[in-house]
C-alpha positions as CSV (number, residue, x, y, z in Angstrom):
1,X,180.5,143.4,12.8
2,X,183.9,142.7,14.2
3,X,184.5,140.0,11.6
4,X,184.7,142.8,9.0
5,X,187.0,145.1,10.8
6,X,190.3,143.7,9.5
7,X,188.9,143.4,6.0
8,X,187.8,147.1,6.1
9,X,191.0,148.2,7.6
10,X,193.0,146.5,4.9
11,X,190.9,147.9,2.2
12,X,191.4,151.4,3.6
13,X,195.1,151.0,3.4
14,X,194.9,150.2,-0.3
15,X,191.8,152.2,-1.3
16,X,192.3,155.8,-2.4
17,X,196.1,155.3,-2.2
18,X,196.7,157.6,-5.1
19,X,194.9,161.0,-5.2
20,X,194.5,161.1,-9.0
21,X,192.8,157.7,-9.1
22,X,190.5,158.7,-6.3
23,X,189.5,161.8,-8.2
24,X,188.9,159.8,-11.4
25,X,186.6,157.4,-9.5
26,X,184.7,160.2,-7.7
27,X,184.3,161.9,-11.1
28,X,182.6,158.8,-12.5
29,X,180.4,158.5,-9.5
30,X,179.3,162.2,-10.0
31,X,178.4,161.5,-13.7
32,X,176.3,158.5,-12.7
33,X,174.6,160.3,-9.9
34,X,173.8,163.4,-12.0
35,X,172.5,161.4,-15.0
36,X,170.4,159.4,-12.6
37,X,168.9,162.2,-10.4
38,X,170.0,165.6,-11.7
39,X,172.6,168.1,-10.6
40,X,170.9,169.4,-7.5
41,X,172.3,167.7,-4.3
42,X,169.4,169.0,-2.3
43,X,167.0,166.7,-4.2
44,X,169.6,164.0,-5.3
45,X,170.6,161.8,-2.3
46,X,173.1,159.9,-4.4
47,X,174.8,163.1,-5.5
48,X,175.0,164.2,-1.8
49,X,176.6,160.9,-0.9
50,X,179.2,161.3,-3.7
51,X,180.0,164.9,-2.7
52,X,180.6,163.7,0.9
53,X,183.0,161.1,-0.3
54,X,184.7,163.6,-2.5
55,X,185.3,165.8,0.5
56,X,186.7,162.8,2.4
57,X,189.5,162.4,-0.1
58,X,190.2,166.2,-0.2
59,X,188.8,166.8,-3.7
60,X,188.7,170.6,-4.1
61,X,185.2,172.1,-4.2
62,X,185.9,173.7,-7.6
63,X,186.7,170.2,-9.0
64,X,183.4,168.9,-7.6
65,X,181.3,171.7,-9.0
66,X,183.1,171.5,-12.4
67,X,182.4,167.7,-12.5
68,X,178.7,168.3,-11.7
69,X,178.4,170.9,-14.4
70,X,180.1,168.7,-17.0
71,X,177.9,165.7,-16.0
72,X,174.8,167.8,-16.5
73,X,175.7,168.4,-20.2
74,X,173.7,166.2,-22.6
75,X,176.8,165.3,-24.6
76,X,178.5,163.8,-21.6
77,X,178.4,160.1,-21.9
78,X,177.1,158.0,-19.0
79,X,178.8,155.0,-17.5
80,X,177.3,151.6,-17.1
81,X,177.7,150.0,-13.6
82,X,178.6,146.3,-13.8
83,X,179.8,143.8,-11.3
84,X,182.3,141.0,-12.1
85,X,183.3,138.1,-9.8
86,X,185.7,135.2,-9.8
87,X,188.2,133.2,-7.8
88,X,191.8,134.2,-7.5
89,X,194.6,131.7,-6.6
90,X,194.0,129.4,-3.6
91,X,190.2,129.8,-3.8
92,X,190.1,133.5,-2.7
93,X,186.8,135.0,-3.8
94,X,187.1,138.4,-5.5
95,X,184.2,140.7,-6.3
96,X,184.7,143.8,-8.5
97,X,182.3,146.8,-9.0
98,X,183.0,148.7,-12.2
99,X,181.8,151.9,-14.0
100,X,182.6,151.7,-17.7
101,X,181.7,153.1,-21.1
102,X,183.0,150.0,-22.9
103,X,181.7,146.8,-21.3
104,X,183.6,144.5,-23.6
105,X,187.0,146.2,-22.9
106,X,186.4,146.0,-19.1
107,X,185.4,142.3,-19.1
108,X,188.4,141.5,-21.3
109,X,190.8,143.4,-19.0
110,X,189.5,141.8,-15.8
111,X,189.6,138.3,-17.3
112,X,193.2,138.8,-18.3
113,X,194.2,139.9,-14.8
114,X,192.6,136.7,-13.3
115,X,194.4,134.6,-15.9
116,X,197.8,136.2,-15.2
117,X,197.4,135.5,-11.5
118,X,196.2,131.8,-11.7
119,X,192.6,132.7,-11.1
120,X,189.4,132.6,-13.2
121,X,186.6,135.0,-13.9
122,X,183.3,133.5,-12.9
123,X,179.7,133.9,-13.8
124,X,177.5,136.7,-12.3
125,X,175.9,135.5,-9.1
126,X,178.4,132.8,-8.4
127,X,179.8,134.6,-5.3
128,X,176.5,136.1,-3.9
129,X,176.4,133.6,-1.1
130,X,180.0,134.6,0.1
131,X,179.4,138.3,0.5
132,X,176.7,140.4,2.3
133,X,176.0,143.7,0.6
134,X,175.9,146.4,3.2
135,X,175.5,150.2,3.4
136,X,178.4,151.5,5.4
137,X,178.5,155.0,6.9
138,X,181.4,156.6,8.6
139,X,180.1,159.5,10.8
140,X,181.5,161.9,13.3
141,X,181.7,160.8,16.9
142,X,181.8,163.6,19.5
143,X,181.0,164.1,23.2
144,X,177.6,165.5,22.4
145,X,176.4,162.1,20.9
146,X,174.6,159.8,23.3
147,X,175.3,156.4,21.8
148,X,172.3,154.7,23.2
149,X,169.9,157.4,21.9
150,X,171.7,157.4,18.6
151,X,171.3,153.6,18.3
152,X,167.5,153.9,18.9
153,X,167.2,156.7,16.3
154,X,169.2,154.8,13.7
155,X,167.1,151.7,14.1
156,X,164.4,153.6,12.2
157,X,166.8,154.0,9.3
158,X,167.6,150.3,9.2
159,X,170.6,150.1,11.6
160,X,172.0,146.6,11.9
161,X,175.2,147.3,13.9
162,X,177.8,150.0,14.5
163,X,181.4,150.1,15.5
164,X,183.1,152.7,17.6
165,X,186.4,153.9,16.2
166,X,188.8,156.5,17.7
167,X,187.2,159.6,16.2
168,X,184.3,158.1,14.2
169,X,181.4,155.7,14.3
170,X,180.8,153.2,11.5
171,X,177.1,152.4,10.9
172,X,176.0,149.3,9.0
173,X,172.7,148.7,7.3
174,X,171.3,146.4,4.6
175,X,172.0,147.8,1.2
176,X,168.3,148.2,0.5
177,X,168.2,150.7,3.5
178,X,171.1,152.8,2.2
179,X,169.0,155.8,1.2
180,X,166.8,155.6,4.3
181,X,169.9,155.5,6.5
182,X,171.5,158.5,4.7
183,X,168.3,160.6,5.2
184,X,168.0,159.5,8.8
185,X,171.6,160.5,9.7
186,X,171.2,163.8,7.9
187,X,168.0,164.5,9.8
188,X,170.0,164.1,13.0
189,X,172.4,166.8,11.8
190,X,175.3,164.4,12.1
191,X,178.1,164.8,9.6
192,X,178.6,161.9,7.2
193,X,182.3,161.6,6.5
194,X,182.0,158.8,4.0
195,X,179.3,156.4,2.8
196,X,179.4,153.5,0.4
197,X,178.0,150.1,-0.5
198,X,180.4,147.4,0.5
199,X,180.4,143.6,0.0
200,X,181.5,142.1,3.3
201,X,182.5,138.4,3.3
202,X,180.5,136.1,5.5
203,X,183.7,134.1,6.2
204,X,187.3,134.7,5.4
205,X,189.8,132.3,3.9
206,X,193.2,131.9,5.5
207,X,196.4,131.6,3.4
208,X,200.0,132.2,4.2
209,X,202.1,135.3,3.3
210,X,203.8,133.8,0.3
211,X,200.4,132.8,-1.2
212,X,199.0,136.2,-0.4
213,X,201.5,137.8,-2.7
214,X,199.8,136.4,-5.7
215,X,196.4,137.6,-4.5
216,X,197.8,141.0,-3.7
217,X,199.2,141.2,-7.3
218,X,195.7,140.5,-8.6
219,X,194.2,143.1,-6.4
220,X,196.7,145.7,-7.4
221,X,196.0,145.0,-11.1
222,X,192.3,145.4,-10.5
223,X,192.7,148.6,-8.4
224,X,194.9,150.2,-11.1
225,X,192.3,149.7,-13.8
226,X,190.4,152.9,-14.4
227,X,187.1,151.1,-15.0
228,X,187.3,149.5,-11.5
229,X,185.5,151.4,-8.7
230,X,185.7,148.9,-5.8
231,X,187.3,145.5,-5.1
232,X,186.3,143.1,-2.4
233,X,187.8,139.8,-1.4
234,X,187.5,137.2,1.4
235,X,191.2,136.7,2.1
236,X,191.9,136.8,5.8
237,X,194.2,139.7,6.7
238,X,196.8,139.1,9.4
239,X,199.8,141.2,10.6
240,X,202.2,139.4,8.2
241,X,200.0,140.2,5.2
242,X,199.5,143.8,6.3
243,X,203.3,144.2,6.3
244,X,203.4,143.0,2.7
245,X,200.7,145.5,1.8
246,X,202.6,148.3,3.5
247,X,205.9,147.5,1.7
């Protein structure tokens, strides 16, 4: 899964950059999870996953509980999950996952961003062949974990690969095995720091730093939209582009 490392690293640098945006997106995830499976995390695996992610961005416990209570109220509107896809400038593929209470507004906003940045919103399914949809779990890595034994255990949950980071392990599975993997990791009493569905590009596209500025402008516009939950792309990230992202 080394082909995805730079992509994931770059996303982490941009993702959750502003705490208020992170809390808003987690709040939507909580509403969707509660409406789907109820407000008890013991019986709702999706809600447990969202609560883990809330903890990873330091969302206060009282905020989480308040969001769950509000989501459980009948008058609280649900959000529709939609995916949009298109090509930015220079043929960079961009996939956007949204949670919205106004589909027409969201599509119009996303289309306008592509148009402003010399791209075009495409039809659903047009980029499916470019991205693999994976479940990605970041879990604790400590001296008590035997990696060989862990690998054998996680195969039962649908493990495809895992990466060793400084303090954590990153576990990959097919998106269809997401719930199975979450339950398997929990059964091993290993802390899940963060878990999410990601769209990882099969291949990346190389462009220069000046060209990347136009793509980064598009990505910033998308990330700033409150209806957007996640943004994926297949732009190859190098040190020069990382410097631009940092500036």
